[in-house]
N, C-alpha and C positions, 0 to 999 in steps of 0.2 A: 320739472316738468313735464304732468302727462302728456298722452302723445293724444290723438284724437279720439280716442276713447272718451276722455275725461274730459276735454276744451270743447271742440265742435256741441257737444249734447247742451253747452251753457251759451252758446251763440244765439241774441235777439239781435237783427236788425233794429236799429232805431234805439237802439237803449245808451243813453248818454256816455257810462261806466265804457262802452264797445266802444264808441265814436272818441273818448281820449285816448283808449286804449292805442287805437287803432292810428291815429294820427300820426307819421311819420315824421321824423324829424326835420326841422326844414320847414314845415307845412304853418305857413299863416293859420290862425282862426278863420279868416273868412275867404279860405281856400286858394291862395295862391301860393305857390310853392317856389322859395327861395331854392339859389342854386342852378345849374347846366340840369336843370331837368328836359329841354324842349331839347340838346342833345342827345342825355340822357336816353328821353324814348327814341329820340335817332338811329340810338345803338340798337336798343331793345329789338325794334322794330326789325336792323338787319339782319339780326339773329334770324327770327324769323323767316326774312325773306330768306336769306342763302339754306335754311331746312329749307323749306318750301319751294325749292326752284329744284335741290336732287330730291325732290318725294316724285316731279312730273317728269327731271329731263331724263329721269333713267327709262322711263319708258319709251319712247321713242329710240331710242339707244340696245334693245335689248338689241334686235337682231344683227345687230356688227358687233357685238360682245359676242354674242353667239358663235358667228362664223371665226368670228378672230380667234378667238381664245379654248373653241373645241368644244361649247361647254354643249353639257347632255340638251336637248330641245322640251326633258324634266323640270331641269333644274335649275337652271337658265331664271325660274319664276322666282327664286331663291335672292335674286339680286335684288330683288324689288324685298320679299318677304323678310329674308336675314335682315333688312336694314328697320322695317317696320318694327318690327317683332323686343328684338334689343330695344329700342326704344320703349313701348307698351310695357317691357320685363324691367327698368331700373327709374321708370316717368315718376314713382312717386319715393324711389329710395333715394334717388339725388334730390328728391325736390325736402325730402328729410338732412340730408349731409345738408341743402343750403339752408335751414331755420338750427344746423347743431356751428356751421364753420364759419355760416356764412352767405349768401343767397348769391352775393356779386361773386364773391370767389369764384364759385362753383359756377356761373355762370360763362366765367372769362377764363375756365379749367377747361368746360367745354365744348369752348371756342374754339382752342388750341389742340385740344383729341379730335377733333371735329376737320381742324386743314393738316393737321396730318396725315387721319385716314382719308381725306382727298387725294394726299402725296399721292401714297400708298396705293389705290386706287389706278388712279394714273400711273403706278406702272405695275402694275398686278399681270398677270404671267400664263393662269389656265385657270381653272373652275376653281378648284380651292383657294389658289391665294383673293381673286376677285369678291366672294360670295365671303371668305372672313376677314376682307379691310374695309369692306363694307358693313360689318357686324361694326367694326371697330370706328368706322364714319362716325355708326347709329349711338355709339358709347359717346358721343360727342352731342349729339344732336338730342339726344335723353336731357344732358345735362342742360342745354340751352333753350330748352323748350322748355322743360319743367320748374325753372327756373326765372322764366321769363315774368311769368303771369306773379309769380308770388313779385319781385322785383317792382313791377307797375304796381301792385294793393301797394308796399309801401315810399315807391313816389308819392301815389298820387291819394287824397281822402276820398270817402264812399262815394261821395257827389259827384265826384268827376272821374271815376272808375269806367264810366260806362264807352263817355266819350273815347280814353284812354285807350280801352282794349278794340273800339270802334279805329282807331288810329293804328292798331295791332295788325288788326283784322286787314287793313289795306297793301301792308309788311307781305301778309300770306297772297295776298291775290296778285300782287307783284310778283310775286315769285314766282308762282304756282304759272302767271305768263311768261316770267324770265325764263321759263323750265322747259316749258311746252314748244317757244319762239327757236330757242339757241340750242332746245335739243333738235328739231328739226333741222334746224342752219348746219348746224357743227355736224352730224352725223349726215345730211346730204354730202356738203361742202368739206369737210376736215377730215378731224378719224374723233371715235367716240371717245379718246382717252383724256379729251380737251373739257370733254361733261365735266371731269374732276379738276384738270389743271383749272379752269376758272376758276375756283371754288378760293383758291390760294392765298393769290391778292386782296382780290373784295375781305375774304376773313382775317386776312394778315392787317390787312387797314382796318378794318370797325375793330380788332382786339385791342390793336393802341389804341384807336379812341376810346374803348369801354376804361382798358386799365385810367386814361385820363379823367373821365369825368361818371363814370360812376361809382359809386361811394356807399359802402356798408347803413343800412338805417333801420331794419330791423334788426330788435333785439335777438338775441342767442337763445335754443332752447336746448334742454339735454334727449338726445332718441337714439333710441336703439336700431338696428338695420336687421332687418328680417330676409336672414338667409334662409333659411329654411322654405319662407314660403315664397322666396322667389326661384329658388331652384325649382319646385311641384309644380304652379305656376309655368314656369316656361317649360319644364318638361313635357307638362301636358298643353299645352300649347303646341308645343314643336309636333309632338302627336300625331294629334288630331290634323294640321293641316299637313304633317305633313300625306297623312290620310288624304286629305281633300287632294292635297294637288294631283299626286300619284293615280287620282281615279277622273281628273282630267289625260291621262293618256292608256288609263288600262283599267278591267274591269275588277272585283272584288275578288281580292283571292289571302291565302293564310296570311302570308305581308302584313296586307292594308288591314284586313280586320283583327288582327294585333298590335298594330299601334293605333289603333282607334280607342281599342278596347284602353290599352297601358294609357292612351294619351285623358280619355273620362276618368279610368279612376284616381288617378296621379291629381284630375281638378278634381277631384272627388276628396281625397290627401290635403289637397291647399284648403279646400274652403275647413275639413275640421282642424287645420292648424293654427288656421288665421281667428278660429273662435277660442284660441287660447294663448296666444300670442300678447305678451302687457301692450305688445306697437307692432300690429301687422301692420303688410304691407300694404291691402285694403280692409279698413276698419270695418270689418258691418256691422257694426250699432250705429255709423253712418246713415242707415236708409232708416233709423228712428228720429232724423232731424225733416221734419216737413218736408220743408224748400231746398235741403241737398238732395232727396235723394231721387226727383226725378227729373233734378236738373241734370248730376249723374246719367241718371239712364237713358235719359234724351240723349246724352252724347254719344253713347254707347250704338243707339239707334241709328241719329243721325250718320256717325260713319260707315253704317251698316249696309244704309241703302245708299249712300252718294258717297265711297269714295271707289264704288264697281264705275260710277255713270262715266267715270274720266277714259279707264280703259275700253268699258263694251260700246264707247262712240268711236274711240280712235279702231278696233277693229272692226267696227261697222265703215267706216270711212276706206281704210284700210284693204277689209277683205272685200266684200259688198259693187261696194265703190270705185277701187280700185285705185285711193289716193295713193300721192308720194307721201314720208313722214312733213314733211314742208310743207305743203298746202291741206293734208289733214289738220296739223297744229294750228294755220291761221286761222283756219274756219273757228278754233275755239277760244281765241286770243276775245274777242269781246265781249263776251262772258266775263269772262274774270278783269275783265277793262270795267268793268259795268260794279262786278262786287266791290270792285274795289275803293269807286266811288260813292255808295249806298253807307259801305262802315260807318264813315264817323257818324252822318246823320243818325244812321243803327244808335250808335253809339250814346246820341246824345236822346234819341227817345227814351231808351230802354235810366236813365240818368234821368227824365225828366215824368215819365207816365211808370218807371217799372219794370225790368227784363219780360214781364208774364207777354204783351202783345206783341212787341216785336221777334222776340224769342216763335213767338207760334203762328203770327207770319209767314215769316219770315218760312216758317216750315210748311206750311200751307204752300205757300211760293213754291217752293218745292216738288210738291206736288206735280201742281199743276206742267211744272216743266219735265217732268219723267213721264208721264203721260202722253206728253207730245216727244220724248222721244218713241216711249213703244208703240207709235204710228210711223214709226219711218218706211221707207218701203224701198225698191230697188228704181222707180220713178217717183222719188221725192225730191224735191226742187231743194236745194242744199240752205239755201235760206233758212229753212223750217228748222237746222241743228241751229244756226249760228242763234236762230231766235231761241232756241227752248237753252241752250249756253246763258246768254243772258241773262232771261229769267230765274233758270239756276241759282247760276252766279247771283244777281240780287240777292235768294232768297238764305240763299250762307251767309253772305252780310249778315244781310238782319239777325239772322240767328244768332252765329260768335260772339263778339261781342255784348249782346243783351244776356246770353250760358254763362260766358263768361264772368261778368258782372253777377252774378245772379251765384254764385260758386261764391264769388273771393268775399258777397259779402256777408254770404250766412258763415264765415269761417271766423272766428276770433285769427288774433293778427299774430301771434304766435307759430300759429300753424298754416299758415296761409306758404307755405315749401308744399306741404303734404296734400293741403285744399288739388292746390297746381299741380303736383303730379297726379293726385288724385283722379281730377280729372283729363288730362291729356292719359290717360291712361284706359279708366274706360270710353273714350273716344276712340283712341290706338286699336283696344280689342276687336271694337267696333266695323274699324278699317281694313286689317288684317282678315279677318274671314271675310268683308264684304272681296277682295281680291277671289278668293278660292269659290268664295259663292259664286260669283259671277258666270266663270268660265265652266263652275258644274254646269250651272241651268242653260246658259246658251248653247252648250254644246251634246244639248244633249234632243237634235234636229238631225246632225249628222257627225260622222266617225270623231269621237273622242279626240284621235292622233292631230286629224285636219285641222278640225276646232282649234287645238292647243298653238298647232303653228301658225295658224292663224294670229290666234290672242299673241306673239312675242313679235308678231309681223315679216314671220318666215315663210308666209303664206298668201294668193288671194283664190277669189272665187269669180267664176262664171258662172250663167244661166240660171238651172234648175233648184244647183245647187246652193246659188248663190241665198236664192227666190226664200231657199228650209232653212235657210243659218240666220238670215231677215227674221224669221219666226223667230226662231228659237233664241235671239237677243228680245224680242218684245218680252216671251214668258220670263226675259233674268230684270227689263224693266219695269212690268207688273209686280214681281218678287218685291224687287225697290221699293216703289209704290207703299207695297205694305210695312213697310219696315218704318219709310217714313212719317205715314199716315199715322203708328204708335209713336214715335217720338213724337210730332204735334198732340195729343191726345196726353201723355207727361206732360207735357209741357205748360198746357192748359190745366193742368188740375192743381199749379202752384197755384194761381190766383184763389182758387178755394180754398187750399192748403196754408196762405196768407190770410184770407180772411175767416181764420175758425182760430187764427195764431191771434191778432188781433183782439179775441173777444176774449183773454188769459191773459196775464204776461207772463204768468209761469208756464202755459204750455207748453211751449217750443220746448225747456230747459224740463221739461220732463219725460221728455218724452214726443210729443205730440199725444 
């Protein structure tokens, strides 16, 4: 079976042959699904939920982890970045393994590794162990997240995938809520180690259910793993990210310059390698597919703009406003709850009217939320934080199911795993850099060391210094607005490209 370079370029949603080939086993012609589809969807949502919990819950625990394990203040950030980075690197590769050896099998293996990583994180004893075990946890998370989208595509026909991805976004929103609330409660009243212990029973129960209700539905395909691409991308991203995080506590020096230059050179080498690989990690030929390219780029810029928001708002609440982790977390809950309510509705809109309108409107709504965040001050009522959080949650929940559905609809069934993994990779690269960008921009108004201490929750601000730091946060939110607006423009461009594609039957296959 050829890789995405050959297969995706012939994908034309709406063509009868692909509709027939894309119908999973157990799907009835009228769109009904035989078997335990409802329970299968619950399992997939649980996987997304548990990985979402660990994306947000650790943020509020960073100060306690730093103090308990005596982690250097400049290194504690890698407890978050390391987890995201390994998911980013493995997303396409484990999606490819899912296409080769079974998506359900790889999904269940990911659950097992995630549980093991959580268990190990709870037992961590120093800086190296907590970061290393978080990497192990991220490996499991990569198998879960990269294959979940492909499993949904196998379970549901094209005309019902938007709704399914909408329910999947509910899992993410609920996970983020649980992560924030549990993080605040556990850090305040128990021990940070319980943010990892809690994953073990939940993950074990979900894994046991998965083995009973999930069954392989997709056809197997032979692929090659792009080790060279994975190594050059991983080392390149690490070099650039290390330089950026180093700049949060120090100034440019020879070491920072070396890591930055080395990272950029490795990223350039990665691009060259990918052009020569038979089955590259990131197939650059995908940019010749009119509806896939803007969908992936929209995911990248949305992640770059939005992932920083959680950290920026927590910096504002725990820094200038002096709130405790628990009180700060409770203010963010309404946004995730509102988002979870919107997800299924947005998915149905994507099924009925196509993904362009709900995805683009969702991004525009998020621009409005960032604008409100950019006007927070020391005297602002905390109700504005809640309002902006709700608006942002609604916008995100409108974007994700529609954009996910657009990517999977444009992909042929044989490479659902690769397409799902590529979507996760583009989004995660944006998220990883969003984290570093936020602190760099926000720290321009006060000393870097103090800004970073506020960022990880080990210091607070008062008086003129608090006002100066809030001004720095405004700059970070305005920067995020630019990236979010760019994502909206890319999303809107799909309508024009889809219209152009419809004027000629063979245009997309030719590369548009």
